[in-house]
Backbone as numpy.savetxt, mean C-alpha at the origin, in Angstrom:
# Nx Ny Nz CAx CAy CAz Cx Cy Cz
27.76 0.90 38.20 27.56 1.35 36.84 28.51 2.51 36.57
28.82 2.71 35.31 29.71 3.80 34.94 28.99 5.13 34.94
29.74 6.15 34.65 29.16 7.49 34.61 28.19 7.59 33.41
27.14 8.36 33.58 26.23 8.53 32.44 26.94 9.30 31.33
26.78 8.80 30.10 27.45 9.45 28.97 26.44 10.24 28.16
26.94 11.23 27.50 26.12 12.04 26.63 25.70 11.22 25.41
24.54 11.53 24.84 24.04 10.78 23.70 24.99 10.90 22.51
25.57 12.08 22.33 26.52 12.25 21.23 27.73 11.35 21.39
28.22 11.21 22.62 29.36 10.33 22.85 28.97 8.88 22.61
27.76 8.53 23.01 27.29 7.16 22.82 27.18 6.84 21.33
26.62 7.78 20.57 26.50 7.55 19.13 27.86 7.55 18.45
28.78 8.37 18.92 30.11 8.42 18.33 30.87 7.12 18.58
30.61 6.47 19.69 31.33 5.24 19.99 30.68 4.00 19.37
29.48 4.15 18.80 28.79 3.01 18.20 29.47 2.64 16.88
29.52 1.36 16.57 30.13 0.97 15.29 29.26 1.41 14.11
29.93 1.81 13.04 29.21 2.30 11.86 28.72 1.10 11.04
27.50 1.21 10.56 26.92 0.15 9.74 26.74 0.70 8.33
27.32 0.03 7.38 27.19 0.44 5.99 26.04 -0.33 5.36
24.98 0.38 5.03 23.83 -0.24 4.38 23.96 -0.08 2.87
23.45 -1.06 2.16 23.49 -0.99 0.71 22.50 0.07 0.22
22.86 0.80 -0.80 21.94 1.82 -1.33 20.75 1.15 -2.02
19.68 1.90 -2.13 18.51 1.38 -2.83 18.87 1.20 -4.31
18.49 0.10 -4.83 18.83 -0.19 -6.22 17.64 0.09 -7.12
17.92 0.15 -8.39 16.87 0.37 -9.39 15.90 -0.80 -9.38
16.43 -1.99 -9.21 15.59 -3.19 -9.20 14.57 -3.13 -8.07
14.99 -2.66 -6.92 14.07 -2.53 -5.78 12.99 -1.49 -6.09
13.38 -0.39 -6.73 12.41 0.64 -7.10 11.41 0.14 -8.11
11.88 -0.64 -9.09 10.98 -1.20 -10.09 10.02 -2.19 -9.43
10.53 -3.00 -8.52 9.68 -3.96 -7.82 8.63 -3.26 -6.98
9.02 -2.20 -6.31 8.07 -1.45 -5.50 7.01 -0.80 -6.38
7.43 -0.23 -7.50 6.49 0.39 -8.42 5.51 -0.62 -8.99
6.01 -1.80 -9.36 5.13 -2.84 -9.90 4.14 -3.33 -8.85
4.61 -3.46 -7.62 3.72 -3.89 -6.54 2.63 -2.86 -6.29
3.00 -1.59 -6.30 2.01 -0.53 -6.10 0.99 -0.51 -7.24
1.44 -0.68 -8.47 0.53 -0.70 -9.61 -0.42 -1.90 -9.55
0.10 -3.06 -9.20 -0.75 -4.24 -9.09 -1.77 -4.10 -7.97
-1.34 -3.51 -6.86 -2.27 -3.29 -5.75 -3.36 -2.30 -6.14
-2.98 -1.23 -6.83 -3.97 -0.25 -7.29 -4.93 -0.88 -8.28
-4.43 -1.73 -9.17 -5.29 -2.42 -10.12 -6.27 -3.36 -9.43
-5.80 -4.06 -8.42 -6.67 -4.97 -7.68 -7.76 -4.20 -6.95
-7.39 -3.10 -6.32 -8.39 -2.28 -5.62 -9.39 -1.71 -6.62
-8.93 -1.28 -7.80 -9.84 -0.76 -8.82 -10.80 -1.84 -9.29
-10.31 -3.06 -9.48 -11.19 -4.16 -9.89 -12.24 -4.45 -8.83
-11.86 -4.43 -7.58 -12.81 -4.68 -6.50 -13.87 -3.59 -6.46
-13.44 -2.34 -6.55 -14.39 -1.22 -6.50 -15.34 -1.26 -7.70
-14.79 -1.52 -8.90 -15.64 -1.60 -10.09 -16.59 -2.78 -10.02
-16.14 -3.89 -9.46 -17.02 -5.05 -9.30 -18.18 -4.75 -8.35
-17.88 -4.07 -7.26 -18.94 -3.70 -6.31 -19.91 -2.73 -6.97
-19.39 -1.74 -7.69 -20.26 -0.77 -8.37 -21.12 -1.45 -9.43
-20.55 -2.39 -10.16 -21.30 -3.11 -11.19 -22.41 -3.95 -10.55
-22.09 -4.61 -9.47 -23.10 -5.40 -8.77 -24.22 -4.54 -8.23
-23.88 -3.39 -7.68 -24.92 -2.49 -7.16 -25.79 -1.95 -8.29
-25.16 -1.63 -9.43 -25.92 -1.14 -10.56 -26.88 -2.21 -11.08
-26.41 -3.44 -11.22 -27.28 -4.52 -11.68 -28.41 -4.77 -10.69
-28.13 -4.70 -9.42 -29.16 -4.89 -8.41 -30.20 -3.79 -8.51
-29.76 -2.57 -8.67 -30.69 -1.44 -8.78 -31.55 -1.55 -10.03
-30.93 -1.90 -11.17 -31.68 -2.03 -12.42 -32.67 -3.16 -12.34
-32.26 -4.30 -11.80 -33.20 -5.42 -11.68 -34.33 -5.09 -10.71
-34.04 -4.31 -9.69 -35.11 -3.88 -8.77 -36.09 -2.98 -9.50
-35.57 -2.03 -10.29 -36.47 -1.14 -11.03 -37.30 -1.91 -12.06
-36.67 -2.88 -12.74 -37.41 -3.67 -13.72 -38.46 -4.55 -13.04
-38.18 -4.95 -11.82 -39.12 -5.80 -11.10 -40.34 -5.07 -10.63
-40.19 -3.78 -10.28 -41.33 -3.04 -9.77 -41.99 -2.20 -10.86
-41.35 -2.09 -12.02 -41.89 -1.23 -13.08 -42.91 -2.04 -13.90
-44.09 -1.48 -14.07 -45.10 -2.22 -14.88 -44.73 -2.17 -16.36
-44.97 -3.28 -17.06 -44.65 -3.34 -18.49 -45.76 -2.74 -19.31
C-alpha cells in the first residue's frame, strides 16, 4: 500500500462535482408538499377530536335522565 495521505491532500485530489443549484420550482414543490401534509395532519386531528366529542356527548345524553 502507498503512504498514508493527509485528508486535505485526499480531498484536493478528488474530482470536483458541480451540483445544480436549488431552483424555484423545487422550493415551490417542497412548500406545497409541506402545506398538503400539514392539512392532512390537521384533518386527521380534527376528525379524531370530532369523533371524541360526539362520543362524549352521546355518552352524556345516554346517561342523563330526560
